[in-house]
C-alpha angles and dihedrals in degrees: 000000000000121000124202111252091238091055098047115108092003102163098133098257119131118258090245092056090047089053092051090049091050090054091048091052090063088076121083098202145301103308094211089060096056112125114203093196095055096028094228144097110262094203106072120206118202133178134215135172118269124206128179106164107290092351103095124174141107141289122217119203131195116208139144136200087195098056113067114215095014102140116217114257117205125191119184118196129187145144110275111241093218104044107015087233117136111251130192130193124189134195139165125230127189100223135056098221096119130285117315118245114260092254092055097054111112111212124206104236089220092061117097121243112258101023089222137356134189133184123268111283095025097109092137091056091050092047091052090050092049092048091049090053090052092048093047092049091055093044090053089051091051092048091050092047093050091049090052091049091049090050091052091051091051092050091049091050092055 
């Protein structure tokens, strides 16, 4: 079945957000989460649509049923309705029951608004920033987990 060019990938997201998503899809997964035994990435990255009035884009989330205590990281990205820049906002939630509604997101007052912004046409730059946030989030989880394991070993040795 042929689809008219204008109707293809019509999900309501802005073209800039679609470009960021296309760049993100070039990645297979967070390398540090690869498990040789199961032949899969333990940190799962999912995508959903994001809508905030006229700002329409996507939100990527990192979660894992295999990694206890890995808090879900969400990063929404969209074209700003005022400047046409690409904005991203990120937040962490403690459960994996889907993405919280906009009104339920609790922002850290020390976080900048937006979390990151790039000029119009810089979708690749935004995608690299988002991917770095996902990698750093998983690395922080691993560091915390290793510290907990080391602490348990010390306590056992005593």
